[in-house]
Structure formats: C-alpha cells, structure tokens
C-alpha positions in Angstrom: 9.7 -12.9 -15.3 7.6 -13.3 -12.4 4.5 -11.7 -14.1 4.7 -14.4 -16.8 4.9 -17.1 -14.2 1.8 -15.8 -12.6 0.1 -15.8 -15.9 1.0 -19.4 -16.7 0.0 -20.6 -13.2 -3.3 -18.9 -13.7 -3.8 -20.7 -17.0 -2.9 -24.1 -15.6 -5.2 -23.6 -12.5 -8.0 -22.7 -14.8 -7.3 -25.9 -16.9 -7.3 -27.9 -13.6 -10.5 -26.4 -12.5 -8.8 -25.2 -9.3 -11.2 -22.3 -8.7 -9.6 -20.7 -5.7 -6.1 -20.5 -7.2 -7.4 -19.5 -10.6 -9.6 -16.7 -9.2 -6.7 -15.4 -7.1 -4.1 -15.7 -9.8 -6.2 -13.9 -12.4 -6.9 -10.9 -10.1 -3.1 -10.8 -9.0 -2.0 -10.9 -12.6 -4.3 -8.1 -13.5 -3.3 -5.9 -10.6 0.4 -6.4 -11.3 0.0 -6.0 -15.0 -1.6 -2.6 -14.3 1.3 -1.3 -12.4 3.5 -1.4 -15.6 0.7 0.1 -17.7 0.1 2.9 -15.4 3.9 3.7 -15.3 4.5 4.5 -18.9 2.6 1.6 -20.6 5.5 -0.8 -20.1 5.9 -4.3 -18.7 5.8 -4.6 -14.8 9.2 -5.5 -13.4 9.7 -8.3 -10.9 10.2 -5.9 -8.0 6.8 -4.3 -8.8 5.2 -7.6 -9.0 6.6 -8.7 -5.6 5.2 -5.5 -4.0 1.8 -6.4 -5.5 2.0 -9.9 -4.1 3.0 -8.4 -0.7 0.0 -6.1 -0.9 -2.2 -9.1 -1.4 -0.7 -10.9 1.5 -1.3 -7.9 3.7 -4.9 -8.0 2.7 -5.1 -11.7 3.4 -3.5 -11.2 6.8 -5.9 -8.4 7.7 -8.9 -10.5 6.6 -7.7 -13.4 8.7 -7.5 -11.3 11.7 -11.1 -10.1 11.3 -12.9 -13.2 9.8 -14.0 -16.0 12.2 -16.1 -18.1 9.8 -14.2 -21.4 9.3 -15.0 -21.8 5.5 -13.9 -18.3 4.7 -10.8 -18.6 6.8 -9.7 -21.9 5.1 -10.1 -20.1 1.7 -8.0 -17.2 3.0 -5.4 -19.5 4.4 -5.2 -21.3 1.0 -4.7 -18.1 -0.7 -1.9 -17.1 1.6 0.0 -20.3 0.9 -0.5 -19.6 -2.9 0.8 -16.1 -2.6 3.8 -17.0 -0.3 4.8 -19.7 -2.8 4.9 -17.0 -5.6 7.5 -14.9 -3.8 11.0 -15.7 -4.8 13.5 -16.6 -2.1 15.1 -13.2 -2.4 11.9 -11.5 -1.8 10.9 -13.1 1.6 10.3 -10.8 4.3 13.1 -10.4 7.0 12.5 -12.1 10.3 11.9 -9.9 13.4 15.4 -10.7 14.7 17.1 -9.8 11.4 15.1 -6.6 11.3 15.9 -5.9 15.0 19.5 -6.1 14.3 19.4 -3.9 11.2 17.5 -1.2 13.0 20.0 -1.4 15.8 22.9 -1.0 13.4 21.2 2.0 11.7 20.5 3.7 15.0 24.0 3.1 16.3 25.2 5.1 13.4 23.0 8.1 13.9 24.5 11.3 15.3 21.0 11.9 17.2 18.9 9.3 18.9 15.5 10.6 19.1 12.1 10.1 17.6 12.9 12.9 15.3 15.4 10.7 13.5 12.6 8.2 12.7 12.5 9.2 9.0 16.2 8.7 8.6 16.0 5.2 10.0 13.1 4.2 7.9 14.7 5.6 4.7 17.9 3.7 5.3 15.9 0.5 5.9 14.2 1.1 2.6 17.4 1.9 0.8 19.2 -1.2 2.2 16.4 -3.8 2.1 14.2 -2.5 -0.7 10.9 -3.1 1.4 11.8 -6.8 2.2 10.4 -6.2 5.8 7.2 -5.6 7.6 6.8 -2.0 7.6 4.6 -1.8 10.9 7.2 -4.1 12.6 10.0 -1.9 11.4 8.3 1.2 12.6 7.7 -0.3 16.0 11.2 -1.6 16.4 12.7 1.8 15.2 10.6 3.8 17.6 11.6 1.5 20.5 15.4 1.8 19.6 15.2 5.5 19.2 13.4 5.9 22.6 15.8 3.8 24.6 
C-alpha cells in the first residue's frame, strides 16, 4: 500500500536526519491517513492517497508561482521531486497532447457541441481517466474544443 510506503519513507528520512523529506512525509502521511478515517474509520486506499499527493503537488506548484526567494524555492522544488517520486507510474498525469486527444474524442461523440456540454465532457474524462489529468488544463481544452 502506498500509505505504508509513505510511512516507511518518513521513518527512514527521520533516521537519516533528512528534515525536508521527513517533515513533508509526516504531514503527507497524516493527511492521507485522515481521508480513510473520515470515511468510515477505515484504511485509506491507494487512489485516495494519490489524490492527496496530487493536492500537495498543486500546493507546491502554486507556491512556486508566487515565491521568489531562492532558499524557499529550492525547498519547494525538493518537495516537488519527493512528491512526484511517490506517485506510481499508473498515477502520472496525462500529457497535454494526450489530454487534447482524449477531449477531442469525447467532443466528437457528443450530439451537441456547445459550452453547455462542458459537464458531459468533464464527467466522461473523470470516468475514463479517474482524475489522472490536470483539471484546469482539461477545462481549458474542453472549452476550446466545444467553442470551435
């Protein structure tokens, strides 16, 4: 299980006195573990853990866009590398070209091509790819494809 791997990596980072890695993994583990506890006091699934990792990655990306201080940016970039390494290969985000192709395929199968069909496109993307894509990029691509 991915959650167990995060916990083990956290313990190893603390033993090795790798504070950046240890602090990030302890926080990530706690957040991911809480998801399962909040949903019926059960163990968190790998899919839920992947969503938490992606949430952390989005936060790091937003911080990188806003922060200019070199020392803080270096720490954030290190955190990003750690988080990306935790994602299983099957959980990597789709590339923009793959996402464009998927949106085009979905839009081609729609009876109506207007912005009103946006919800249908997004729900089909979610059903087919289980959130394995950048939502903002998908929204932009779907809007463009429906407007064309």
